[in-house]
Backbone as a printed PyTorch tensor [residue, N CA C, xyz], in Angstrom:
tensor([[[ -34.6700, -112.3000,  138.5560],
         [ -33.5180, -111.7750,  138.2140],
         [ -34.9160, -109.9090,  138.3360]],

        [[ -33.5350, -109.0190,  138.9020],
         [ -34.0830, -107.7500,  138.2680],
         [ -33.5350, -107.1950,  137.5190]],

        [[ -33.6860, -106.1940,  136.0910],
         [ -32.4970, -105.8350,  135.3910],
         [ -32.9280, -104.3580,  135.4780]],

        [[ -32.2320, -103.1300,  135.6000],
         [ -32.2840, -101.8460,  135.6130],
         [ -31.1570, -101.5120,  134.3780]],

        [[ -30.9980, -100.7100,  133.6370],
         [ -31.1230,  -99.9860,  132.7680],
         [ -30.2740,  -98.1160,  133.1980]],

        [[ -29.0690,  -98.2930,  133.7830],
         [ -28.5200,  -96.8410,  135.0870],
         [ -28.0910,  -96.5580,  133.7520]],

        [[ -27.8050,  -96.0510,  132.0400],
         [ -26.6790,  -95.7410,  131.1870],
         [ -27.1650,  -94.7510,  131.1310]],

        [[ -28.5030,  -93.4580,  131.7320],
         [ -29.0030,  -92.7650,  130.8350],
         [ -28.4100,  -91.7350,  132.2730]],

        [[ -28.2280,  -92.1090,  133.5700],
         [ -27.9860,  -91.3710,  134.2400],
         [ -26.6180,  -91.3710,  134.7000]],

        [[ -26.3990,  -90.1350,  135.9930],
         [ -25.0610,  -89.9050,  136.1030],
         [ -25.2500,  -90.7560,  137.1410]],

        [[ -23.8130,  -90.2560,  138.1240],
         [ -23.2820,  -90.7750,  139.6600],
         [ -24.1240,  -88.8830,  140.7780]],

        [[ -25.3910,  -89.4460,  140.8870],
         [ -25.0100,  -90.1100,  142.4100],
         [ -26.3740,  -91.4640,  141.9120]],

        [[ -26.6860,  -90.6520,  141.1090],
         [ -28.1270,  -91.2830,  140.6900],
         [ -28.3770,  -92.9460,  141.0580]],

        [[ -27.8200,  -93.6500,  140.2710],
         [ -27.4630,  -95.1100,  139.9330],
         [ -26.7620,  -95.6100,  141.2970]],

        [[ -25.9060,  -94.9390,  141.5420],
         [ -25.7460,  -95.2140,  143.1390],
         [ -27.1640,  -95.8840,  144.3180]],

        [[ -28.0460,  -94.8340,  143.9690],
         [ -28.9610,  -94.7090,  145.2100],
         [ -30.0690,  -95.6530,  144.1760]],

        [[ -30.3910,  -95.7700,  143.2690],
         [ -31.5050,  -97.0980,  142.3060],
         [ -30.6100,  -98.7310,  142.8950]],

        [[ -29.2740,  -98.5290,  143.0280],
         [ -28.9410,  -99.8180,  143.4350],
         [ -29.2400, -100.2010,  144.7010]],

        [[ -28.5390,  -98.7290,  145.7940],
         [ -29.2190,  -99.1860,  147.0420],
         [ -30.6490,  -99.7980,  146.7320]],

        [[ -31.7170,  -99.1300,  146.4010],
         [ -33.2140,  -98.7130,  146.4690],
         [ -33.2790,  -99.8930,  145.7990]],

        [[ -32.9290, -101.0250,  145.5740],
         [ -33.3980, -101.8320,  144.0860],
         [ -32.9750, -102.8560,  145.2290]],

        [[ -31.3290, -103.3940,  145.4600],
         [ -31.0830, -104.4430,  147.2750],
         [ -32.2780, -104.0450,  147.9100]],

        [[ -32.8160, -102.7540,  148.4470],
         [ -32.9020, -103.1020,  149.9760],
         [ -34.4530, -103.9350,  149.6250]],

        [[ -35.5570, -103.7140,  148.4920],
         [ -36.5640, -105.1510,  147.8130],
         [ -36.0540, -105.9180,  148.1330]],

        [[ -34.8830, -106.5530,  147.9450],
         [ -35.1560, -107.7060,  147.4260],
         [ -34.2140, -108.3470,  148.4460]],

        [[ -34.0330, -110.0240,  148.1580],
         [ -34.5000, -110.7530,  149.2590],
         [ -32.6580, -111.7140,  148.8290]],

        [[ -32.5250, -112.0690,  149.2880],
         [ -30.5090, -113.1420,  150.1460],
         [ -31.1850, -113.4640,  148.8980]],

        [[ -28.9520, -114.0810,  148.1600],
         [ -29.8250, -114.7840,  146.7890],
         [ -30.1620, -114.5340,  145.6900]],

        [[ -30.7150, -113.0290,  145.7520],
         [ -32.0420, -113.0210,  144.1210],
         [ -30.5790, -112.1290,  143.4900]],

        [[ -31.3680, -112.3420,  142.1950],
         [ -29.4770, -111.1040,  141.2860],
         [ -30.9730, -110.1580,  141.2690]],

        [[ -29.5000, -109.0480,  140.1950],
         [ -29.6030, -107.8930,  139.9920],
         [ -29.2110, -107.6930,  138.9970]],

        [[ -29.1330, -107.1110,  137.7480],
         [ -28.8180, -106.9540,  136.9250],
         [ -28.7090, -105.4780,  135.9140]],

        [[ -27.2530, -105.3120,  136.0450],
         [ -26.6460, -103.4310,  135.9630],
         [ -26.1810, -103.2090,  134.9120]],

        [[ -26.9350, -101.7830,  134.6270],
         [ -26.0780, -101.8520,  133.1880],
         [ -25.2660,  -99.9070,  133.8560]],

        [[ -23.9170,  -99.5220,  133.6850],
         [ -24.0840,  -98.3230,  134.1480],
         [ -22.6630,  -97.7260,  132.7090]],

        [[ -23.1770,  -96.4060,  132.7370],
         [ -22.0790,  -96.2060,  131.4810],
         [ -20.9940,  -94.6660,  132.6320]],

        [[ -21.5620,  -93.7840,  133.2540],
         [ -21.2990,  -92.9980,  133.9450],
         [ -19.7410,  -93.6160,  134.2210]],

        [[ -18.5050,  -92.7690,  134.2960],
         [ -17.3450,  -92.4590,  134.9400],
         [ -17.4750,  -93.1060,  136.3230]],

        [[ -17.8340,  -92.3960,  136.5960],
         [ -17.9380,  -92.4880,  137.6330],
         [ -19.1900,  -93.4040,  138.8230]],

        [[ -20.0110,  -93.1520,  138.3230],
         [ -21.0250,  -94.4760,  138.9670],
         [ -19.5180,  -96.1260,  138.6390]],

        [[ -19.7940,  -96.4850,  137.3100],
         [ -18.6010,  -97.4770,  136.7680],
         [ -17.4790,  -97.9170,  138.3320]],

        [[ -17.1990,  -96.6060,  138.9050],
         [ -16.4010,  -96.8050,  140.0170],
         [ -16.7860,  -97.1970,  140.9370]],

        [[ -18.0910,  -95.9760,  141.8230],
         [ -18.8790,  -96.1590,  143.1080],
         [ -18.8830,  -97.7840,  143.4010]],

        [[ -20.4400,  -98.1340,  142.0270],
         [ -21.3790,  -98.9490,  142.4250],
         [ -20.5460, -100.4230,  143.2410]],

        [[ -19.4940, -100.8220,  142.0200],
         [ -18.5620, -102.0800,  142.5070],
         [ -18.0570, -101.8250,  143.9600]],

        [[ -17.4680, -100.5970,  144.0680],
         [ -16.7540, -100.4250,  145.0430],
         [ -17.9980, -100.8550,  146.9000]],

        [[ -18.8600, -100.0330,  146.2950],
         [ -19.9980, -100.1010,  147.3810],
         [ -20.7120, -101.2700,  147.8030]],

        [[ -20.7100, -102.3350,  145.9800],
         [ -21.3300, -103.4450,  146.6740],
         [ -20.5750, -104.4820,  146.9200]],

        [[ -18.6010, -103.9350,  146.6070],
         [ -17.4260, -104.8660,  147.3710],
         [ -17.8570, -104.9570,  148.8160]],

        [[ -18.1950, -102.8880,  149.1100],
         [ -18.3490, -102.6660,  150.8170],
         [ -18.9020, -103.7670,  151.4950]],

        [[ -20.2950, -104.1120,  150.7630],
         [ -21.5170, -104.8770,  151.2110],
         [ -21.6030, -105.6750,  151.0010]],

        [[ -20.4890, -106.9990,  150.8900],
         [ -20.0330, -108.6170,  151.0400],
         [ -21.0630, -108.8070,  150.2130]],

        [[ -21.8320, -107.7450,  148.6220],
         [ -22.5220, -108.4730,  147.5130],
         [ -21.1640, -109.1510,  146.0970]],

        [[ -22.0350, -110.4100,  146.6820],
         [ -21.4910, -111.0770,  145.3420],
         [ -21.7430, -111.0230,  143.6200]],

        [[ -20.6000, -110.1870,  142.4920],
         [ -20.8930, -109.7130,  141.9650],
         [ -20.0550, -109.7480,  141.0690]],

        [[ -20.3110, -109.9810,  139.5440],
         [ -20.0830, -110.9100,  138.1040],
         [ -20.0410, -109.6200,  137.0200]],

        [[ -18.4970, -109.4980,  136.7390],
         [ -18.6860, -108.4410,  135.9310],
         [ -18.5410, -109.2680,  134.5530]],

        [[ -19.8820, -108.8490,  133.4200],
         [ -20.5830, -109.6730,  132.4020],
         [ -19.7670, -108.4330,  130.7830]],

        [[ -20.3240, -107.7060,  131.3220],
         [ -19.3010, -106.5840,  130.0830],
         [ -19.1130, -105.4600,  130.8500]],

        [[ -17.5960, -105.1400,  130.6220],
         [ -16.9030, -103.7210,  130.5360],
         [ -16.5920, -103.1230,  129.6110]],

        [[ -16.5940, -101.9070,  129.0510],
         [ -15.6570, -101.8760,  128.2440],
         [ -16.2600, -100.4630,  127.9690]],

        [[ -15.3060,  -99.5560,  126.5350],
         [ -15.6910,  -98.2360,  126.2680],
         [ -17.5020,  -97.3480,  126.8890]],

        [[ -18.1370,  -98.6050,  126.3460],
         [ -19.7020,  -97.6110,  126.5140],
         [ -19.8340,  -97.8550,  127.2000]],

        [[ -19.7560,  -99.5220,  128.5400],
         [ -20.4280,  -99.9310,  129.3940],
         [ -20.7470, -101.3930,  129.9910]],

        [[ -20.6390, -100.7810,  131.6510],
         [ -20.1060, -101.7200,  132.9810],
         [ -21.6880, -102.0550,  132.4880]],

        [[ -21.6730, -103.4870,  132.5690],
         [ -22.8970, -104.6150,  133.4440],
         [ -22.4660, -105.3710,  134.2930]],

        [[ -23.1840, -104.8810,  135.6820],
         [ -22.7970, -106.4220,  136.3920],
         [ -23.9280, -107.2370,  136.7420]],

        [[ -24.0350, -108.2230,  136.9460],
         [ -24.7880, -109.4430,  137.1270],
         [ -24.5810, -109.1150,  139.1000]],

        [[ -25.3790, -108.9170,  140.2010],
         [ -24.7030, -108.9150,  141.3670],
         [ -25.8670, -109.4750,  142.3800]],

        [[ -25.2580, -110.4020,  142.9790],
         [ -26.0870, -111.4840,  143.8990],
         [ -26.2140, -110.8100,  145.0620]],

        [[ -27.6800, -110.9280,  145.8420],
         [ -27.6600, -109.8290,  146.8090],
         [ -26.9760, -111.4890,  148.3680]],

        [[ -26.2970, -110.1410,  149.1600],
         [ -25.9150, -111.1260,  149.8650],
         [ -27.1090, -111.1870,  150.9350]],

        [[ -26.8910, -111.3710,  152.9780],
         [ -27.8540, -110.5460,  154.0570],
         [ -26.8920, -109.9490,  154.6710]],

        [[ -27.1020, -109.1270,  154.4550],
         [ -26.3440, -107.9700,  154.7480],
         [ -25.9340, -107.8090,  156.7220]],

        [[ -27.4350, -107.6930,  156.6770],
         [ -27.9350, -107.9200,  158.5340],
         [ -26.8370, -108.7470,  159.4960]],

        [[ -26.3020, -109.5690,  158.8890],
         [ -26.0770, -110.7890,  159.4760],
         [ -24.4200, -111.0510,  159.6060]],

        [[ -23.8300, -109.5430,  158.9790],
         [ -22.4910, -108.7470,  159.1070],
         [ -21.6270, -110.5340,  159.5150]]])
């Protein structure tokens, strides 16, 4: 499992970092991220769903959004 705290960053940096992390991972591996920026809290889950990754919301409160992502092999569309 990879953990990335993206709370210090504002959109679009968290989305870029998530894309880079997923690129280096194998299908089935998990990525745990923390987001605080409102734009990132909206855009990152939308991107992940469009890509077909499995997402579990661990925490969604005023301070942060915590997601557990299981990477799928997007090349096999």
